[in-house]
C-alpha positions in Angstrom: -47.3 -28.9 73.4 -46.9 -25.6 75.1 -43.1 -26.2 75.6 -41.2 -25.8 72.3 -37.8 -26.8 73.7 -36.0 -29.4 71.6 -34.7 -32.3 73.7 -32.4 -35.0 72.4 -32.5 -38.4 74.0 -30.8 -41.7 73.6 -33.7 -44.0 72.4 -33.4 -46.3 75.4 -33.6 -43.3 77.8 -36.6 -41.9 76.0 -38.6 -45.2 76.0 -37.6 -46.1 79.5 -38.8 -42.8 80.9 -42.0 -43.0 78.9 -42.7 -46.5 80.1 -41.9 -45.7 83.7 -44.3 -42.8 83.7 -47.1 -45.0 82.2 -46.5 -47.8 84.7 -46.7 -45.4 87.7 -49.8 -43.7 86.3 -51.4 -47.2 85.9 -50.6 -48.1 89.5 -51.9 -44.8 90.8 -55.2 -45.4 88.9 -55.7 -48.6 91.0 -57.3 -47.9 94.4 -56.7 -50.0 97.5 -59.9 -50.5 99.4 -59.1 -50.2 103.1 -61.3 -49.5 106.0 -59.8 -46.2 107.4 -61.4 -46.4 110.9 -59.8 -49.8 111.4 -56.4 -48.4 110.4 -56.9 -45.6 112.9 -57.8 -48.1 115.6 -54.7 -50.2 114.8 -52.5 -47.1 115.1 -54.0 -46.3 118.5 -53.5 -49.8 119.8 -50.0 -50.0 118.3 -48.8 -46.7 119.8 -50.4 -47.6 123.2 -48.9 -51.1 123.5 -45.5 -49.9 122.3 -45.6 -46.8 124.5 -44.6 -44.6 121.5 -45.9 -41.5 119.9 -46.3 -40.6 116.3 -46.2 -37.0 115.0 -49.1 -35.9 112.8 -46.9 -36.3 109.7 -45.9 -39.8 110.8 -49.5 -40.8 111.5 -50.5 -39.5 108.0 -47.7 -41.6 106.4 -48.9 -44.8 108.2 -52.5 -44.2 107.2 -51.5 -43.4 103.7 -49.5 -46.7 103.5 -52.7 -48.6 104.2 -54.3 -47.5 100.9 -51.7 -46.0 98.5 -50.5 -48.0 95.5 -47.4 -45.8 95.3 -46.2 -43.4 97.9 -43.1 -41.5 98.9 -41.8 -40.9 102.4 -39.1 -38.3 102.5 -37.3 -36.1 105.1 -33.9 -35.2 106.5 -31.9 -36.8 109.4 -33.6 -37.0 112.8 -37.1 -36.6 111.4 -38.1 -40.2 112.0 -38.0 -41.8 108.5 -36.6 -45.0 110.0 -39.2 -45.2 112.8 -42.1 -44.4 110.4 -40.9 -47.1 108.0 -40.7 -49.6 110.8 -44.3 -48.7 111.8 -45.5 -49.1 108.2 -43.9 -52.6 108.1 -45.8 -53.5 111.3 -49.1 -52.2 109.8 -48.5 -54.2 106.6 -47.7 -57.3 108.7 -50.9 -56.9 110.6 -52.8 -56.6 107.3 -51.2 -59.9 106.3 -49.1 -58.5 103.5 -46.1 -60.3 102.0 -43.4 -57.6 102.3 -40.1 -57.2 100.4 -37.4 -54.8 101.5 -34.8 -53.5 99.1 -32.2 -50.7 98.6 -29.9 -49.8 95.7 -26.6 -50.8 97.5 -25.5 -53.6 99.7 -24.7 -51.3 102.6 -28.1 -49.6 102.4 -29.9 -53.0 102.3 -27.9 -54.1 105.3 -29.0 -51.0 107.3 -32.6 -51.5 106.3 -32.5 -55.1 107.4 -31.0 -54.2 110.8 -33.5 -51.5 111.3 -36.6 -53.6 110.5 -35.3 -56.9 111.8 -36.4 -58.4 108.4 -34.4 -59.6 105.5 -33.5 -56.8 103.1 -31.9 -57.3 99.7 -30.2 -55.2 97.0 -32.7 -54.4 94.3 -30.6 -56.4 91.9 -30.9 -59.5 94.2 -34.6 -58.9 94.8 -35.2 -58.8 91.0 -32.9 -61.8 90.5 -30.3 -60.3 88.2 -28.9 -62.8 85.7 -25.2 -62.2 84.8 -25.6 -64.3 81.7 -28.3 -62.2 80.1 -27.4 -59.0 82.0 -31.1 -58.7 82.8 -33.6 -59.4 85.6 -35.6 -62.6 85.9 -38.4 -60.6 87.6 -40.4 -58.3 85.4 -43.9 -57.7 83.9 -44.1 -61.4 82.8 -42.7 -62.7 86.1 -43.7 -60.2 88.8 -42.4 -60.3 92.4 -44.4 -62.6 94.6 -44.8 -59.8 97.2 -47.8 -57.4 97.5 -45.9 -54.7 99.5 -42.5 -53.4 98.6 -40.3 -50.9 100.3 -37.3 -49.3 98.5 -35.0 -47.3 100.8 -32.4 -44.7 99.8 -34.6 -43.9 96.8 -32.6 -40.8 95.9 -30.0 -43.2 94.6 -32.4 -44.8 92.1 -31.5 -44.1 88.5 -33.9 -44.3 85.6 -33.2 -47.9 84.6 -33.2 -49.4 88.1 -36.5 -47.5 89.0 -38.1 -48.8 85.8 -36.9 -52.4 86.4 -38.3 -52.3 90.0 -41.7 -50.8 89.1 -42.1 -53.1 86.1 -41.6 -56.2 88.4 -44.3 -55.1 90.9 -47.7 -56.6 90.1 -50.4 -54.0 89.4 -52.3 -54.7 92.6 -49.2 -54.5 94.9 -48.0 -51.5 96.9 -44.7 -49.6 96.6 -43.3 -47.3 99.3 -40.2 -45.3 98.2 -38.2 -43.9 101.2 -35.4 -41.4 100.7 -33.9 -38.0 101.4 -34.7 -35.7 98.5 -31.9 -33.3 99.6 -29.1 -35.8 99.1 -27.1 -36.1 95.9 -29.1 -37.5 92.9 -28.3 -40.9 91.5 -25.0 -41.6 89.8 -26.9 -43.0 86.7 -29.3 -41.0 84.6 -32.5 -39.3 85.9 -33.6 -37.7 89.1 -36.4 -40.1 89.9 -37.3 -39.2 93.4 -37.3 -35.4 92.7 -39.4 -35.9 89.6 -41.9 -38.1 91.3 -42.3 -35.7 94.2 -42.5 -32.6 91.9 -45.1 -34.1 89.6 -47.7 -33.7 92.3 -49.2 -37.0 91.1 -47.6 -39.4 93.7 -48.7 -39.1 97.3 -45.8 -37.7 99.4 -45.3 -37.4 103.1 -42.4 -35.1 104.0 -41.2 -35.4 107.6 -39.9 -32.0 108.8 -40.1 -32.2 112.6 -36.7 -32.9 114.1 -37.3 -35.1 117.2 -36.0 -34.0 120.6 -33.5 -36.8 120.8 -32.1 -35.8 117.4 -32.0 -32.1 118.4 -29.2 -32.9 120.7 -27.0 -34.0 117.8 -25.0 -31.1 116.3 -24.6 -33.2 113.1 -28.3 -33.2 112.5 -28.7 -29.5 113.5 -25.8 -28.6 111.1 -27.3 -30.7 108.3 -30.6 -28.9 108.5 -28.8 -25.5 108.5 -26.8 -26.5 105.4 -30.1 -27.5 103.8 -31.5 -24.1 104.5 -28.4 -22.3 103.1 -27.3 -21.2 106.6 -23.6 -21.5 107.6 -23.7 -24.4 110.0 -23.0 -24.2 113.8 -19.9 -26.3 114.1 -17.8 -26.3 117.3 -14.1 -25.3 116.6 -11.8 -28.2 117.4 -10.3 -28.4 120.9 -8.6 -31.0 123.1 -11.8 -31.9 124.9 -14.7 -31.3 122.4 -18.3 -31.7 123.7 -20.1 -31.6 120.3 -20.5 -34.4 117.8 -19.8 -32.0 114.9 -16.5 -30.3 114.8 -14.6 -27.8 112.6 -10.8 -27.8 112.1 -9.7 -24.7 110.2 -7.1 -26.9 108.6 -5.2 -23.9 107.1 -6.0 -22.2 103.9 -3.9 -24.5 101.7 -4.7 -28.1 100.8 -1.3 -29.3 102.2 -2.3 -28.0 105.6 -5.5 -30.0 105.3 -3.6 -33.2 104.7 -1.5 -32.5 107.8 -4.7 -31.7 109.8 -6.4 -34.9 108.8 -3.3 -36.9 109.8 -3.1 -35.2 113.2 -6.8 -35.9 113.8 -6.3 -39.6 113.0 -3.2 -40.1 115.1 -4.3 -37.9 118.1 -7.8 -36.7 118.7 -9.8 -39.6 117.2 -8.1 -42.3 119.3 -8.4 -40.1 122.4 -12.1 -40.0 121.8 -12.2 -43.8 121.8 -12.4 -44.4 118.1 -10.3 -46.9 116.1 -8.8 -45.2 113.0 -8.5 -48.5 111.2 -12.2 -49.4 111.5 -14.3 -46.4 112.6 -13.1 -43.5 110.5 -14.0 -42.6 106.9 -12.5 -39.6 105.1 -15.0 -38.4 102.4 -13.8 -36.0 99.7 -15.6 -34.0 97.0 -13.2 -35.2 94.3 -10.5 -37.7 93.4 -7.9 -35.2 92.2 -5.7 -32.8 94.2 -3.9 -33.0 97.6 -7.1 -33.3 99.5 -8.6 -35.7 96.9 -9.1 -39.4 97.5 -6.1 -40.5 95.4 -3.5 -38.6 97.4 -5.2 -39.1 100.7 -5.4 -42.9 100.2 -1.6 -43.1 99.7 -1.0 -40.9 102.8 -3.6 -42.6 105.0 -2.5 -46.1 104.0 1.1 -45.3 105.2 -0.4 -43.8 108.4 -3.0 -46.3 109.4 -1.7 -49.5 107.8 2.0 -49.1 107.4 4.3 -51.8 105.9 5.4 -54.6 108.3 7.4 -57.8 107.7 4.3 -60.0 108.3 2.1 -58.1 105.9 2.1 -59.2 102.3 1.7 -56.5 99.7 1.5 -56.2 95.9 1.4 -53.4 93.4 -1.1 -53.6 90.6 -1.7 -50.8 88.0 0.5 -48.5 90.1 -1.6 -49.1 93.2 -0.1 -50.7 96.3 -2.4 -53.1 98.1 -1.4 -54.5 101.5 -3.0 -56.9 103.9 -5.1 -54.9 106.3 -6.0 -52.3 103.8 -9.6 -51.0 103.5 -10.9 -51.3 99.9 -14.0 -50.4 97.9 -15.7 -52.3 95.2 -15.9 -50.1 92.1 -18.3 -52.1 89.9 -21.3 -54.4 90.3 -19.9 -57.9 90.2 -22.9 -60.2 90.1 -21.0 -63.4 90.2 -19.2 -62.5 93.4 -22.3 -60.7 94.7 -20.3 -57.5 95.6 -21.6 -54.2 94.4 -20.4 -50.7 93.6 -19.6 -48.9 96.9 -19.2 -52.0 99.1 -16.4 -51.6 101.6 -14.1 -54.5 102.7 -10.8 -55.3 104.3 -7.9 -57.2 102.6 -7.6 -60.3 104.9 -4.8 -62.0 103.0 -2.8 -61.9 99.8 -1.8 -65.3 98.3 1.2 -64.7 96.0 1.4 -68.4 95.0 -2.3 -68.7 93.9 -2.2 -65.0 92.9 -5.4 -64.2 94.8 -6.5 -61.4 97.2 -9.0 -62.5 99.9 -11.3 -59.6 101.0 -13.6 -59.7 104.0 -17.0 -57.9 103.4 -18.7 -58.1 106.8 -19.5 -61.7 107.3 -18.6 -62.7 103.7 -15.2 -63.6 102.2 -14.7 -62.8 98.6 -11.7 -64.0 96.5 -10.2 -61.9 93.7 -7.7 -63.2 91.1 -4.9 -60.7 90.4 -6.5 -60.2 86.9 -9.7 -58.8 88.6 -8.0 -56.3 90.9 -9.2 -53.4 88.7 -12.6 -53.9 90.4 -11.3 -52.7 93.7 -9.4 -49.6 95.0 -8.1 -48.3 98.3 -10.8 -46.8 100.5 -9.2 -45.1 103.4 -10.7 -42.1 101.6 -13.6 -42.2 99.2 -15.7 -39.6 97.3 -19.0 -38.4 98.9 -20.8 -39.8 95.8 -19.4 -43.3 96.6 -20.5 -43.0 100.2 -24.2 -42.6 99.5 -26.3 -45.2 101.3 -23.6 -45.9 103.9 -22.9 -44.7 107.4 -19.7 -44.6 109.4 -19.0 -43.9 113.1 -16.7 -41.0 112.3 -16.5 -38.9 109.1 -13.8 -36.5 108.2 -14.9 -34.1 105.4 -12.2 -31.9 103.8 -13.8 -28.8 102.1 -11.3 -26.8 100.1 -11.4 -24.2 97.3 -9.2 -26.6 95.3 -12.5 -28.5 94.8 -14.7 -25.4 94.2 -16.1 -27.0 91.0 -17.7 -29.8 93.1 -18.7 -27.9 96.2 -22.4 -27.8 96.6 -25.0 -27.8 99.3 -26.3 -31.3 98.7 -22.7 -32.7 98.5 -21.8 -31.1 101.8 -25.2 -32.3 103.3 -24.8 -35.8 102.0 -21.2 -36.1 103.3 -22.0 -34.7 106.8 -25.0 -37.0 107.3 -22.9 -40.2 106.7 -21.5 -39.7 110.2 -23.3 -41.6 113.0 -21.2 -40.4 116.1 -18.7 -37.8 115.0 -18.3 -35.5 112.0 -15.2 -33.3 111.5 -15.2 -30.7 108.8 -11.6 -29.7 107.8 -11.2 -26.5 105.7 -11.4 -22.8 105.4 -14.6 -20.9 106.1 -14.6 -19.5 102.6 -14.9 -23.0 101.1 -17.5 -24.1 103.6 -19.5 -20.9 102.9 -19.3 -21.6 99.1 -20.5 -25.1 99.6 -23.5 -23.9 101.7 -24.4 -21.3 99.1 -24.1 -23.4 96.0 -27.3 -24.9 94.8 -26.5 -24.7 91.1 -25.7 -28.3 90.6 -25.4 -29.5 87.1 -29.0 -29.3 85.9 -30.4 -32.7 84.8 -32.9 -32.5 81.9 -35.6 -35.1 82.3 -39.2 -35.3 81.3 -40.5 -37.8 83.8 -42.2 -35.1 85.9 -43.9 -33.7 82.7 -44.9 -37.1 81.5 -46.5 -38.0 84.9 -48.5 -34.7 84.9 -49.5 -35.3 81.3 -50.6 -38.9 82.0 -52.7 -37.5 84.8 -54.4 -34.9 82.7 -55.2 -37.2 79.8 -56.7 -39.7 82.2 -59.0 -37.0 83.7 -60.0 -36.1 80.1 -60.9 -39.7 79.4 -63.0 -39.9 82.5 -65.0 -36.8 81.5 -65.5 -37.8 77.9 
């Protein structure tokens, strides 16, 4: 073709990308016949009876959902993605569709379920992952029994999960991908959401209007500023802060940052009515260093969950685990049905049976000592691990010690995990660097090119 660049692929990546592009092209070629005036009438009735208003962009998204085989809904915090998704679900229900809701992680699926008041599953559970074969039971031969599927937190979809999902959706069914394009890309290979949007082949609605209610949140205002490369408006810390987005200078050196985080957790945060043991999550750009997750976990464990005669504790692989500790699941464990990024609390440690009992929300999961390499302390986790989750309070240390990892979308992703209060700890120089840095490690993919190419060749075929 016109591009002479030589690209080297692992064969599985090459074929998966090729097949995904073809599947999406095939779906886009199928039209959904829908009476548009009837959809407009439904929107009028729905907004009137619910006493709600849709922006032009939101209305467009709902109308598009009536007839698009594949579509994307994207936008930043406070722009109404949740509300729009909820309205689309209501429309699809009125159209008599069988709807499936899914997200890449357990936490994200839980949030989607709470928001829509419907059952939402992880994509692995929706596609019926089989630990014996390490594959999915649902696929092209055994498609999902639903004709309308919503996948939330779509920025987290890697190449293989996206392909597995699209492959399991029957040709006549609809797929809505919802996600924030400005967050970090997936941990696995690919940049699926970005490639689909940039191809120009998939219908996209980008919500940009920040609603009045959300405008009152300094977290949301700061997030949009970061996204535009503007140094965010963050209120300097004080004894009686009024903003929900605060900045603690935290000294220039990382050791001052550790001290600042400890002071916030023991003083300001409890005074503002939050419980450090359950409400606060420290998010770091990296694992290493004084303000990295490894060191902070040791410090915060001692601070928030110190040893006590009644608390059983064990040391495994150099890591001390204690009853009452917050932990994170590091891998996808399909037998226990706990997934990478799930957060839990150590309820008890049985030294006789050699078991650790962890509470994940409503569920209790038992680990043998031999399986403890699957979990780690989570008083502090990386921003990457926090994707798809929300916490009442987020503390985000930003230091030059982590300059290699500081980027606009890392800062933006970390900040937007906070629901009620975000506190950025660090020197202005490091914050400024994070806001300016858009040169994330470039990902070389051909999905965008393949989608454009598939589109061109199909136009050629129609004309011939």
